[in-house]
PDB file of N, CA, C and O in Angstrom:
ATOM      1  N   MET A   1      25.995 -17.800  10.993  1.00  0.00           N
ATOM      2  CA  MET A   1      24.879 -16.878  10.998  1.00  0.00           C
ATOM      3  C   MET A   1      23.581 -17.681  10.997  1.00  0.00           C
ATOM      4  O   MET A   1      23.430 -18.624  10.220  1.00  0.00           O
ATOM      5  N   ALA A   2      22.649 -17.307  11.867  1.00  0.00           N
ATOM      6  CA  ALA A   2      21.353 -17.986  11.959  1.00  0.00           C
ATOM      7  C   ALA A   2      20.454 -17.585  10.800  1.00  0.00           C
ATOM      8  O   ALA A   2      20.572 -16.484  10.262  1.00  0.00           O
ATOM      9  N   LYS A   3      19.558 -18.483  10.423  1.00  0.00           N
ATOM     10  CA  LYS A   3      18.570 -18.195   9.388  1.00  0.00           C
ATOM     11  C   LYS A   3      17.196 -18.137  10.034  1.00  0.00           C
ATOM     12  O   LYS A   3      16.929 -18.826  11.018  1.00  0.00           O
ATOM     13  N   TYR A   4      16.318 -17.295   9.461  1.00  0.00           N
ATOM     14  CA  TYR A   4      14.985 -17.100  10.004  1.00  0.00           C
ATOM     15  C   TYR A   4      13.944 -17.195   8.897  1.00  0.00           C
ATOM     16  O   TYR A   4      14.231 -16.913   7.734  1.00  0.00           O
ATOM     17  N   VAL A   5      12.739 -17.595   9.270  1.00  0.00           N
ATOM     18  CA  VAL A   5      11.606 -17.651   8.355  1.00  0.00           C
ATOM     19  C   VAL A   5      10.577 -16.651   8.853  1.00  0.00           C
ATOM     20  O   VAL A   5      10.313 -16.569  10.052  1.00  0.00           O
ATOM     21  N   LYS A   6       9.995 -15.889   7.933  1.00  0.00           N
ATOM     22  CA  LYS A   6       8.968 -14.915   8.293  1.00  0.00           C
ATOM     23  C   LYS A   6       7.738 -15.643   8.830  1.00  0.00           C
ATOM     24  O   LYS A   6       7.277 -16.623   8.243  1.00  0.00           O
ATOM     25  N   LYS A   7       7.214 -15.153   9.949  1.00  0.00           N
ATOM     26  CA  LYS A   7       6.004 -15.731  10.515  1.00  0.00           C
ATOM     27  C   LYS A   7       4.827 -15.497   9.574  1.00  0.00           C
ATOM     28  O   LYS A   7       4.717 -14.426   8.975  1.00  0.00           O
ATOM     29  N   PRO A   8       3.944 -16.490   9.436  1.00  0.00           N
ATOM     30  CA  PRO A   8       2.772 -16.270   8.583  1.00  0.00           C
ATOM     31  C   PRO A   8       1.792 -15.311   9.263  1.00  0.00           C
ATOM     32  O   PRO A   8       1.373 -15.540  10.398  1.00  0.00           O
ATOM     33  N   VAL A   9       1.441 -14.257   8.571  1.00  0.00           N
ATOM     34  CA  VAL A   9       0.457 -13.292   9.056  1.00  0.00           C
ATOM     35  C   VAL A   9      -0.502 -12.979   7.920  1.00  0.00           C
ATOM     36  O   VAL A   9      -0.135 -13.055   6.747  1.00  0.00           O
ATOM     37  N   VAL A  10      -1.714 -12.631   8.268  1.00  0.00           N
ATOM     38  CA  VAL A  10      -2.695 -12.231   7.266  1.00  0.00           C
ATOM     39  C   VAL A  10      -2.709 -10.713   7.219  1.00  0.00           C
ATOM     40  O   VAL A  10      -2.854 -10.052   8.248  1.00  0.00           O
ATOM     41  N   ILE A  11      -2.558 -10.163   6.021  1.00  0.00           N
ATOM     42  CA  ILE A  11      -2.548  -8.714   5.827  1.00  0.00           C
ATOM     43  C   ILE A  11      -3.675  -8.336   4.878  1.00  0.00           C
ATOM     44  O   ILE A  11      -4.237  -9.191   4.193  1.00  0.00           O
ATOM     45  N   GLU A  12      -3.999  -7.057   4.843  1.00  0.00           N
ATOM     46  CA  GLU A  12      -4.927  -6.533   3.847  1.00  0.00           C
ATOM     47  C   GLU A  12      -4.111  -5.786   2.805  1.00  0.00           C
ATOM     48  O   GLU A  12      -3.092  -5.175   3.128  1.00  0.00           O
ATOM     49  N   ALA A  13      -4.551  -5.833   1.574  1.00  0.00           N
ATOM     50  CA  ALA A  13      -3.866  -5.104   0.516  1.00  0.00           C
ATOM     51  C   ALA A  13      -4.874  -4.708  -0.553  1.00  0.00           C
ATOM     52  O   ALA A  13      -5.835  -5.431  -0.814  1.00  0.00           O
ATOM     53  N   VAL A  14      -4.646  -3.546  -1.173  1.00  0.00           N
ATOM     54  CA  VAL A  14      -5.474  -3.074  -2.281  1.00  0.00           C
ATOM     55  C   VAL A  14      -4.568  -2.593  -3.395  1.00  0.00           C
ATOM     56  O   VAL A  14      -3.438  -2.167  -3.155  1.00  0.00           O
ATOM     57  N   THR A  15      -5.071  -2.663  -4.605  1.00  0.00           N
ATOM     58  CA  THR A  15      -4.329  -2.117  -5.738  1.00  0.00           C
ATOM     59  C   THR A  15      -4.552  -0.609  -5.795  1.00  0.00           C
ATOM     60  O   THR A  15      -5.432  -0.072  -5.122  1.00  0.00           O
ATOM     61  N   TYR A  16      -3.758   0.050  -6.592  1.00  0.00           N
ATOM     62  CA  TYR A  16      -3.899   1.489  -6.842  1.00  0.00           C
ATOM     63  C   TYR A  16      -5.318   1.777  -7.324  1.00  0.00           C
ATOM     64  O   TYR A  16      -5.962   2.718  -6.860  1.00  0.00           O
ATOM     65  N   GLU A  17      -5.796   0.959  -8.257  1.00  0.00           N
ATOM     66  CA  GLU A  17      -7.127   1.166  -8.826  1.00  0.00           C
ATOM     67  C   GLU A  17      -8.221   0.997  -7.775  1.00  0.00           C
ATOM     68  O   GLU A  17      -9.182   1.766  -7.751  1.00  0.00           O
ATOM     69  N   GLU A  18      -8.082   0.003  -6.915  1.00  0.00           N
ATOM     70  CA  GLU A  18      -9.072  -0.211  -5.857  1.00  0.00           C
ATOM     71  C   GLU A  18      -9.078   0.946  -4.860  1.00  0.00           C
ATOM     72  O   GLU A  18     -10.130   1.302  -4.329  1.00  0.00           O
ATOM     73  N   LEU A  19      -7.930   1.521  -4.611  1.00  0.00           N
ATOM     74  CA  LEU A  19      -7.829   2.630  -3.666  1.00  0.00           C
ATOM     75  C   LEU A  19      -8.629   3.838  -4.129  1.00  0.00           C
ATOM     76  O   LEU A  19      -9.301   4.483  -3.325  1.00  0.00           O
ATOM     77  N   ILE A  20      -8.562   4.151  -5.425  1.00  0.00           N
ATOM     78  CA  ILE A  20      -9.216   5.372  -5.909  1.00  0.00           C
ATOM     79  C   ILE A  20     -10.507   5.117  -6.679  1.00  0.00           C
ATOM     80  O   ILE A  20     -11.096   6.066  -7.195  1.00  0.00           O
ATOM     81  N   LYS A  21     -10.969   3.870  -6.776  1.00  0.00           N
ATOM     82  CA  LYS A  21     -12.136   3.554  -7.610  1.00  0.00           C
ATOM     83  C   LYS A  21     -13.432   4.190  -7.114  1.00  0.00           C
ATOM     84  O   LYS A  21     -14.312   4.485  -7.923  1.00  0.00           O
ATOM     85  N   ASN A  22     -13.570   4.405  -5.831  1.00  0.00           N
ATOM     86  CA  ASN A  22     -14.807   4.976  -5.311  1.00  0.00           C
ATOM     87  C   ASN A  22     -14.803   6.495  -5.344  1.00  0.00           C
ATOM     88  O   ASN A  22     -15.769   7.125  -4.914  1.00  0.00           O
ATOM     89  N   GLU A  23     -13.757   7.075  -5.836  1.00  0.00           N
ATOM     90  CA  GLU A  23     -13.643   8.529  -5.899  1.00  0.00           C
ATOM     91  C   GLU A  23     -14.036   9.004  -7.302  1.00  0.00           C
ATOM     92  O   GLU A  23     -14.013   8.215  -8.246  1.00  0.00           O
ATOM     93  N   HIS A  24     -14.390  10.262  -7.445  1.00  0.00           N
ATOM     94  CA  HIS A  24     -14.711  10.838  -8.746  1.00  0.00           C
ATOM     95  C   HIS A  24     -13.430  11.436  -9.300  1.00  0.00           C
ATOM     96  O   HIS A  24     -12.914  12.422  -8.773  1.00  0.00           O
ATOM     97  N   GLY A  25     -12.918  10.832 -10.373  1.00  0.00           N
ATOM     98  CA  GLY A  25     -11.631  11.273 -10.896  1.00  0.00           C
ATOM     99  C   GLY A  25     -10.536  10.848  -9.936  1.00  0.00           C
ATOM    100  O   GLY A  25     -10.715   9.915  -9.153  1.00  0.00           O
ATOM    101  N   LYS A  26      -9.417  11.525  -9.994  1.00  0.00           N
ATOM    102  CA  LYS A  26      -8.315  11.240  -9.085  1.00  0.00           C
ATOM    103  C   LYS A  26      -8.298  12.323  -8.012  1.00  0.00           C
ATOM    104  O   LYS A  26      -7.937  13.469  -8.282  1.00  0.00           O
ATOM    105  N   PRO A  27      -8.687  11.957  -6.800  1.00  0.00           N
ATOM    106  CA  PRO A  27      -8.780  12.965  -5.742  1.00  0.00           C
ATOM    107  C   PRO A  27      -7.418  13.548  -5.369  1.00  0.00           C
ATOM    108  O   PRO A  27      -6.394  12.876  -5.489  1.00  0.00           O
ATOM    109  N   ILE A  28      -7.414  14.777  -4.926  1.00  0.00           N
ATOM    110  CA  ILE A  28      -6.194  15.416  -4.450  1.00  0.00           C
ATOM    111  C   ILE A  28      -5.778  14.789  -3.124  1.00  0.00           C
ATOM    112  O   ILE A  28      -4.591  14.656  -2.825  1.00  0.00           O
ATOM    113  N   GLU A  29      -6.782  14.407  -2.334  1.00  0.00           N
ATOM    114  CA  GLU A  29      -6.514  13.845  -1.018  1.00  0.00           C
ATOM    115  C   GLU A  29      -7.609  12.847  -0.682  1.00  0.00           C
ATOM    116  O   GLU A  29      -8.771  13.070  -1.022  1.00  0.00           O
ATOM    117  N   LEU A  30      -7.259  11.752  -0.021  1.00  0.00           N
ATOM    118  CA  LEU A  30      -8.248  10.796   0.434  1.00  0.00           C
ATOM    119  C   LEU A  30      -7.789  10.182   1.749  1.00  0.00           C
ATOM    120  O   LEU A  30      -6.609  10.229   2.096  1.00  0.00           O
ATOM    121  N   GLU A  31      -8.736   9.609   2.469  1.00  0.00           N
ATOM    122  CA  GLU A  31      -8.430   8.986   3.745  1.00  0.00           C
ATOM    123  C   GLU A  31      -8.540   7.475   3.573  1.00  0.00           C
ATOM    124  O   GLU A  31      -9.489   6.976   2.969  1.00  0.00           O
ATOM    125  N   TYR A  32      -7.553   6.748   4.114  1.00  0.00           N
ATOM    126  CA  TYR A  32      -7.561   5.289   4.045  1.00  0.00           C
ATOM    127  C   TYR A  32      -7.048   4.744   5.374  1.00  0.00           C
ATOM    128  O   TYR A  32      -5.912   5.016   5.763  1.00  0.00           O
ATOM    129  N   ASN A  33      -7.873   3.984   6.063  1.00  0.00           N
ATOM    130  CA  ASN A  33      -7.507   3.383   7.357  1.00  0.00           C
ATOM    131  C   ASN A  33      -6.951   4.399   8.350  1.00  0.00           C
ATOM    132  O   ASN A  33      -6.041   4.095   9.122  1.00  0.00           O
ATOM    133  N   GLY A  34      -7.508   5.602   8.320  1.00  0.00           N
ATOM    134  CA  GLY A  34      -7.079   6.632   9.262  1.00  0.00           C
ATOM    135  C   GLY A  34      -5.888   7.452   8.803  1.00  0.00           C
ATOM    136  O   GLY A  34      -5.462   8.360   9.517  1.00  0.00           O
ATOM    137  N   TYR A  35      -5.342   7.163   7.644  1.00  0.00           N
ATOM    138  CA  TYR A  35      -4.200   7.898   7.098  1.00  0.00           C
ATOM    139  C   TYR A  35      -4.666   8.815   5.971  1.00  0.00           C
ATOM    140  O   TYR A  35      -5.561   8.455   5.206  1.00  0.00           O
ATOM    141  N   ILE A  36      -4.073   9.979   5.870  1.00  0.00           N
ATOM    142  CA  ILE A  36      -4.361  10.906   4.778  1.00  0.00           C
ATOM    143  C   ILE A  36      -3.359  10.640   3.665  1.00  0.00           C
ATOM    144  O   ILE A  36      -2.147  10.726   3.862  1.00  0.00           O
ATOM    145  N   ILE A  37      -3.886  10.318   2.500  1.00  0.00           N
ATOM    146  CA  ILE A  37      -3.082  10.039   1.307  1.00  0.00           C
ATOM    147  C   ILE A  37      -3.286  11.190   0.341  1.00  0.00           C
ATOM    148  O   ILE A  37      -4.420  11.559   0.036  1.00  0.00           O
ATOM    149  N   LYS A  38      -2.174  11.764  -0.147  1.00  0.00           N
ATOM    150  CA  LYS A  38      -2.262  12.934  -1.020  1.00  0.00           C
ATOM    151  C   LYS A  38      -1.712  12.626  -2.404  1.00  0.00           C
ATOM    152  O   LYS A  38      -0.743  11.884  -2.562  1.00  0.00           O
ATOM    153  N   ARG A  39      -2.364  13.224  -3.408  1.00  0.00           N
ATOM    154  CA  ARG A  39      -1.906  13.036  -4.781  1.00  0.00           C
ATOM    155  C   ARG A  39      -0.580  13.753  -4.974  1.00  0.00           C
ATOM    156  O   ARG A  39      -0.423  14.907  -4.575  1.00  0.00           O
ATOM    157  N   TYR A  40       0.374  13.061  -5.590  1.00  0.00           N
ATOM    158  CA  TYR A  40       1.691  13.618  -5.894  1.00  0.00           C
ATOM    159  C   TYR A  40       1.710  14.168  -7.320  1.00  0.00           C
ATOM    160  O   TYR A  40       2.172  15.282  -7.565  1.00  0.00           O
ATOM    161  N   ASP A  41       1.196  13.362  -8.255  1.00  0.00           N
ATOM    162  CA  ASP A  41       1.049  13.775  -9.652  1.00  0.00           C
ATOM    163  C   ASP A  41      -0.085  12.944 -10.248  1.00  0.00           C
ATOM    164  O   ASP A  41      -0.831  12.312  -9.500  1.00  0.00           O
ATOM    165  N   ASP A  42      -0.234  12.929 -11.563  1.00  0.00           N
ATOM    166  CA  ASP A  42      -1.369  12.238 -12.183  1.00  0.00           C
ATOM    167  C   ASP A  42      -1.378  10.730 -11.951  1.00  0.00           C
ATOM    168  O   ASP A  42      -2.434  10.103 -12.038  1.00  0.00           O
ATOM    169  N   ASP A  43      -0.227  10.139 -11.660  1.00  0.00           N
ATOM    170  CA  ASP A  43      -0.151   8.684 -11.550  1.00  0.00           C
ATOM    171  C   ASP A  43       0.317   8.167 -10.194  1.00  0.00           C
ATOM    172  O   ASP A  43       0.414   6.954 -10.009  1.00  0.00           O
ATOM    173  N   ARG A  44       0.611   9.056  -9.234  1.00  0.00           N
ATOM    174  CA  ARG A  44       1.159   8.600  -7.959  1.00  0.00           C
ATOM    175  C   ARG A  44       0.570   9.368  -6.782  1.00  0.00           C
ATOM    176  O   ARG A  44       0.143  10.516  -6.902  1.00  0.00           O
ATOM    177  N   TYR A  45       0.566   8.682  -5.633  1.00  0.00           N
ATOM    178  CA  TYR A  45       0.102   9.259  -4.379  1.00  0.00           C
ATOM    179  C   TYR A  45       1.201   9.138  -3.323  1.00  0.00           C
ATOM    180  O   TYR A  45       2.019   8.219  -3.361  1.00  0.00           O
ATOM    181  N   ILE A  46       1.203  10.077  -2.387  1.00  0.00           N
ATOM    182  CA  ILE A  46       2.152  10.051  -1.276  1.00  0.00           C
ATOM    183  C   ILE A  46       1.516   9.272  -0.132  1.00  0.00           C
ATOM    184  O   ILE A  46       0.421   9.602   0.325  1.00  0.00           O
ATOM    185  N   ILE A  47       2.215   8.234   0.326  1.00  0.00           N
ATOM    186  CA  ILE A  47       1.735   7.375   1.391  1.00  0.00           C
ATOM    187  C   ILE A  47       2.573   7.637   2.638  1.00  0.00           C
ATOM    188  O   ILE A  47       3.795   7.488   2.597  1.00  0.00           O
ATOM    189  N   PRO A  48       1.935   8.029   3.757  1.00  0.00           N
ATOM    190  CA  PRO A  48       2.698   8.206   4.998  1.00  0.00           C
ATOM    191  C   PRO A  48       2.990   6.831   5.618  1.00  0.00           C
ATOM    192  O   PRO A  48       2.063   6.092   5.947  1.00  0.00           O
ATOM    193  N   THR A  49       4.259   6.492   5.774  1.00  0.00           N
ATOM    194  CA  THR A  49       4.634   5.201   6.352  1.00  0.00           C
ATOM    195  C   THR A  49       5.465   5.427   7.613  1.00  0.00           C
ATOM    196  O   THR A  49       5.837   6.558   7.926  1.00  0.00           O
ATOM    197  N   LEU A  50       5.748   4.359   8.322  1.00  0.00           N
ATOM    198  CA  LEU A  50       6.588   4.450   9.516  1.00  0.00           C
ATOM    199  C   LEU A  50       8.005   4.890   9.175  1.00  0.00           C
ATOM    200  O   LEU A  50       8.700   5.447  10.025  1.00  0.00           O
ATOM    201  N   GLU A  51       8.438   4.649   7.948  1.00  0.00           N
ATOM    202  CA  GLU A  51       9.779   5.033   7.496  1.00  0.00           C
ATOM    203  C   GLU A  51       9.797   6.388   6.809  1.00  0.00           C
ATOM    204  O   GLU A  51      10.841   6.807   6.310  1.00  0.00           O
ATOM    205  N   GLY A  52       8.680   7.075   6.772  1.00  0.00           N
ATOM    206  CA  GLY A  52       8.585   8.359   6.075  1.00  0.00           C
ATOM    207  C   GLY A  52       7.654   8.236   4.879  1.00  0.00           C
ATOM    208  O   GLY A  52       7.094   7.171   4.622  1.00  0.00           O
ATOM    209  N   ASP A  53       7.495   9.329   4.153  1.00  0.00           N
ATOM    210  CA  ASP A  53       6.602   9.338   2.994  1.00  0.00           C
ATOM    211  C   ASP A  53       7.176   8.506   1.855  1.00  0.00           C
ATOM    212  O   ASP A  53       8.372   8.562   1.566  1.00  0.00           O
ATOM    213  N   MET A  54       6.291   7.724   1.205  1.00  0.00           N
ATOM    214  CA  MET A  54       6.669   6.913   0.046  1.00  0.00           C
ATOM    215  C   MET A  54       5.626   7.137  -1.038  1.00  0.00           C
ATOM    216  O   MET A  54       4.516   7.593  -0.763  1.00  0.00           O
ATOM    217  N   LEU A  55       5.994   6.813  -2.273  1.00  0.00           N
ATOM    218  CA  LEU A  55       5.076   6.980  -3.404  1.00  0.00           C
ATOM    219  C   LEU A  55       4.399   5.670  -3.746  1.00  0.00           C
ATOM    220  O   LEU A  55       5.031   4.613  -3.745  1.00  0.00           O
ATOM    221  N   LEU A  56       3.105   5.742  -4.039  1.00  0.00           N
ATOM    222  CA  LEU A  56       2.317   4.614  -4.523  1.00  0.00           C
ATOM    223  C   LEU A  56       1.950   4.905  -5.961  1.00  0.00           C
ATOM    224  O   LEU A  56       1.346   5.937  -6.254  1.00  0.00           O
ATOM    225  N   GLY A  57       2.311   4.004  -6.864  1.00  0.00           N
ATOM    226  CA  GLY A  57       2.005   4.172  -8.279  1.00  0.00           C
ATOM    227  C   GLY A  57       1.069   3.094  -8.781  1.00  0.00           C
ATOM    228  O   GLY A  57       0.650   2.220  -8.022  1.00  0.00           O
ATOM    229  N   LYS A  58       0.742   3.156 -10.062  1.00  0.00           N
ATOM    230  CA  LYS A  58      -0.215   2.227 -10.672  1.00  0.00           C
ATOM    231  C   LYS A  58       0.221   0.770 -10.590  1.00  0.00           C
ATOM    232  O   LYS A  58      -0.626  -0.123 -10.614  1.00  0.00           O
ATOM    233  N   ASP A  59       1.513   0.514 -10.494  1.00  0.00           N
ATOM    234  CA  ASP A  59       2.014  -0.856 -10.439  1.00  0.00           C
ATOM    235  C   ASP A  59       2.309  -1.317  -9.018  1.00  0.00           C
ATOM    236  O   ASP A  59       3.087  -2.248  -8.813  1.00  0.00           O
ATOM    237  N   ASP A  60       1.692  -0.668  -8.039  1.00  0.00           N
ATOM    238  CA  ASP A  60       1.946  -0.987  -6.639  1.00  0.00           C
ATOM    239  C   ASP A  60       0.687  -1.498  -5.944  1.00  0.00           C
ATOM    240  O   ASP A  60      -0.437  -1.280  -6.395  1.00  0.00           O
ATOM    241  N   MET A  61       0.922  -2.179  -4.838  1.00  0.00           N
ATOM    242  CA  MET A  61      -0.138  -2.584  -3.918  1.00  0.00           C
ATOM    243  C   MET A  61       0.020  -1.727  -2.672  1.00  0.00           C
ATOM    244  O   MET A  61       1.137  -1.349  -2.319  1.00  0.00           O
ATOM    245  N   LEU A  62      -1.075  -1.419  -2.008  1.00  0.00           N
ATOM    246  CA  LEU A  62      -1.023  -0.719  -0.737  1.00  0.00           C
ATOM    247  C   LEU A  62      -1.353  -1.746   0.343  1.00  0.00           C
ATOM    248  O   LEU A  62      -2.459  -2.285   0.391  1.00  0.00           O
ATOM    249  N   ILE A  63      -0.374  -2.006   1.208  1.00  0.00           N
ATOM    250  CA  ILE A  63      -0.490  -3.033   2.240  1.00  0.00           C
ATOM    251  C   ILE A  63      -0.808  -2.384   3.579  1.00  0.00           C
ATOM    252  O   ILE A  63      -0.266  -1.332   3.917  1.00  0.00           O
ATOM    253  N   THR A  64      -1.683  -3.015   4.330  1.00  0.00           N
ATOM    254  CA  THR A  64      -1.924  -2.637   5.718  1.00  0.00           C
ATOM    255  C   THR A  64      -1.251  -3.701   6.569  1.00  0.00           C
ATOM    256  O   THR A  64      -1.605  -4.877   6.491  1.00  0.00           O
ATOM    257  N   GLY A  65      -0.276  -3.292   7.387  1.00  0.00           N
ATOM    258  CA  GLY A  65       0.498  -4.217   8.196  1.00  0.00           C
ATOM    259  C   GLY A  65      -0.231  -4.684   9.445  1.00  0.00           C
ATOM    260  O   GLY A  65      -1.383  -4.321   9.683  1.00  0.00           O
ATOM    261  N   VAL A  66       0.461  -5.495  10.237  1.00  0.00           N
ATOM    262  CA  VAL A  66      -0.141  -6.126  11.410  1.00  0.00           C
ATOM    263  C   VAL A  66      -0.536  -5.128  12.496  1.00  0.00           C
ATOM    264  O   VAL A  66      -1.408  -5.426  13.312  1.00  0.00           O
ATOM    265  N   ASP A  67       0.085  -3.958  12.522  1.00  0.00           N
ATOM    266  CA  ASP A  67      -0.265  -2.926  13.497  1.00  0.00           C
ATOM    267  C   ASP A  67      -1.089  -1.800  12.890  1.00  0.00           C
ATOM    268  O   ASP A  67      -1.227  -0.736  13.494  1.00  0.00           O
ATOM    269  N   GLY A  68      -1.647  -2.029  11.681  1.00  0.00           N
ATOM    270  CA  GLY A  68      -2.482  -1.024  11.035  1.00  0.00           C
ATOM    271  C   GLY A  68      -1.711  -0.020  10.205  1.00  0.00           C
ATOM    272  O   GLY A  68      -2.312   0.861   9.589  1.00  0.00           O
ATOM    273  N   GLU A  69      -0.388  -0.132  10.175  1.00  0.00           N
ATOM    274  CA  GLU A  69       0.424   0.772   9.359  1.00  0.00           C
ATOM    275  C   GLU A  69       0.236   0.454   7.876  1.00  0.00           C
ATOM    276  O   GLU A  69      -0.087  -0.680   7.522  1.00  0.00           O
ATOM    277  N   ILE A  70       0.435   1.445   7.011  1.00  0.00           N
ATOM    278  CA  ILE A  70       0.287   1.226   5.569  1.00  0.00           C
ATOM    279  C   ILE A  70       1.612   1.500   4.875  1.00  0.00           C
ATOM    280  O   ILE A  70       2.418   2.314   5.327  1.00  0.00           O
ATOM    281  N   TYR A  71       1.815   0.801   3.768  1.00  0.00           N
ATOM    282  CA  TYR A  71       3.006   1.030   2.960  1.00  0.00           C
ATOM    283  C   TYR A  71       2.805   0.434   1.570  1.00  0.00           C
ATOM    284  O   TYR A  71       2.078  -0.546   1.410  1.00  0.00           O
ATOM    285  N   PRO A  72       3.454   1.029   0.563  1.00  0.00           N
ATOM    286  CA  PRO A  72       3.343   0.513  -0.796  1.00  0.00           C
ATOM    287  C   PRO A  72       4.317  -0.636  -1.037  1.00  0.00           C
ATOM    288  O   PRO A  72       5.356  -0.742  -0.385  1.00  0.00           O
ATOM    289  N   CYS A  73       3.956  -1.485  -1.983  1.00  0.00           N
ATOM    290  CA  CYS A  73       4.814  -2.602  -2.371  1.00  0.00           C
ATOM    291  C   CYS A  73       4.620  -2.840  -3.870  1.00  0.00           C
ATOM    292  O   CYS A  73       3.487  -2.862  -4.351  1.00  0.00           O
ATOM    293  N   LYS A  74       5.706  -3.017  -4.602  1.00  0.00           N
ATOM    294  CA  LYS A  74       5.606  -3.311  -6.033  1.00  0.00           C
ATOM    295  C   LYS A  74       4.829  -4.616  -6.232  1.00  0.00           C
ATOM    296  O   LYS A  74       5.023  -5.571  -5.480  1.00  0.00           O
ATOM    297  N   LYS A  75       3.944  -4.660  -7.248  1.00  0.00           N
ATOM    298  CA  LYS A  75       3.106  -5.837  -7.477  1.00  0.00           C
ATOM    299  C   LYS A  75       3.936  -7.109  -7.659  1.00  0.00           C
ATOM    300  O   LYS A  75       3.552  -8.163  -7.152  1.00  0.00           O
ATOM    301  N   GLU A  76       5.056  -7.034  -8.365  1.00  0.00           N
ATOM    302  CA  GLU A  76       5.861  -8.240  -8.608  1.00  0.00           C
ATOM    303  C   GLU A  76       6.475  -8.767  -7.308  1.00  0.00           C
ATOM    304  O   GLU A  76       6.599  -9.981  -7.144  1.00  0.00           O
ATOM    305  N   ILE A  77       6.855  -7.895  -6.395  1.00  0.00           N
ATOM    306  CA  ILE A  77       7.369  -8.322  -5.089  1.00  0.00           C
ATOM    307  C   ILE A  77       6.213  -8.876  -4.244  1.00  0.00           C
ATOM    308  O   ILE A  77       6.354  -9.902  -3.579  1.00  0.00           O
ATOM    309  N   PHE A  78       5.085  -8.188  -4.283  1.00  0.00           N
ATOM    310  CA  PHE A  78       3.898  -8.638  -3.546  1.00  0.00           C
ATOM    311  C   PHE A  78       3.517 -10.057  -3.967  1.00  0.00           C
ATOM    312  O   PHE A  78       3.258 -10.908  -3.116  1.00  0.00           O
ATOM    313  N   GLU A  79       3.481 -10.314  -5.269  1.00  0.00           N
ATOM    314  CA  GLU A  79       3.075 -11.624  -5.777  1.00  0.00           C
ATOM    315  C   GLU A  79       4.059 -12.725  -5.397  1.00  0.00           C
ATOM    316  O   GLU A  79       3.662 -13.883  -5.262  1.00  0.00           O
ATOM    317  N   LYS A  80       5.337 -12.388  -5.223  1.00  0.00           N
ATOM    318  CA  LYS A  80       6.342 -13.373  -4.791  1.00  0.00           C
ATOM    319  C   LYS A  80       6.278 -13.628  -3.290  1.00  0.00           C
ATOM    320  O   LYS A  80       6.726 -14.671  -2.816  1.00  0.00           O
ATOM    321  N   THR A  81       5.723 -12.681  -2.546  1.00  0.00           N
ATOM    322  CA  THR A  81       5.739 -12.746  -1.086  1.00  0.00           C
ATOM    323  C   THR A  81       4.420 -13.221  -0.489  1.00  0.00           C
ATOM    324  O   THR A  81       4.420 -13.888   0.545  1.00  0.00           O
ATOM    325  N   TYR A  82       3.299 -12.889  -1.122  1.00  0.00           N
ATOM    326  CA  TYR A  82       1.983 -13.152  -0.538  1.00  0.00           C
ATOM    327  C   TYR A  82       1.127 -13.995  -1.469  1.00  0.00           C
ATOM    328  O   TYR A  82       1.312 -13.992  -2.686  1.00  0.00           O
ATOM    329  N   GLU A  83       0.180 -14.723  -0.864  1.00  0.00           N
ATOM    330  CA  GLU A  83      -0.854 -15.419  -1.618  1.00  0.00           C
ATOM    331  C   GLU A  83      -2.173 -15.187  -0.890  1.00  0.00           C
ATOM    332  O   GLU A  83      -2.185 -14.874   0.300  1.00  0.00           O
ATOM    333  N   LYS A  84      -3.280 -15.342  -1.607  1.00  0.00           N
ATOM    334  CA  LYS A  84      -4.602 -15.093  -0.980  1.00  0.00           C
ATOM    335  C   LYS A  84      -4.848 -16.063   0.156  1.00  0.00           C
ATOM    336  O   LYS A  84      -4.516 -17.246   0.074  1.00  0.00           O
ATOM    337  N   ALA A  85      -5.440 -15.534   1.225  1.00  0.00           N
ATOM    338  CA  ALA A  85      -5.745 -16.359   2.405  1.00  0.00           C
ATOM    339  C   ALA A  85      -7.071 -17.088   2.206  1.00  0.00           C
ATOM    340  O   ALA A  85      -7.504 -17.832   3.085  1.00  0.00           O
TER     341      ALA A  85
END
């Protein structure tokens, strides 16, 4: 079986707090990079991804991929996978 290494790419990412910091309180709905993000409950938001809707919580990062797609990632996985450019 062949082994592969992920190509280095630069991505954008924000924390849960950064996503909602410019809003007053926790908005029911907000727009981010052309996507509509909706509040699921007091601590989570529904993120539309290429694989379907996913939840973003306080311990997650919101990543913008190479084609502009967005998806959540747990902070501990993010920190093992990415470093600041």
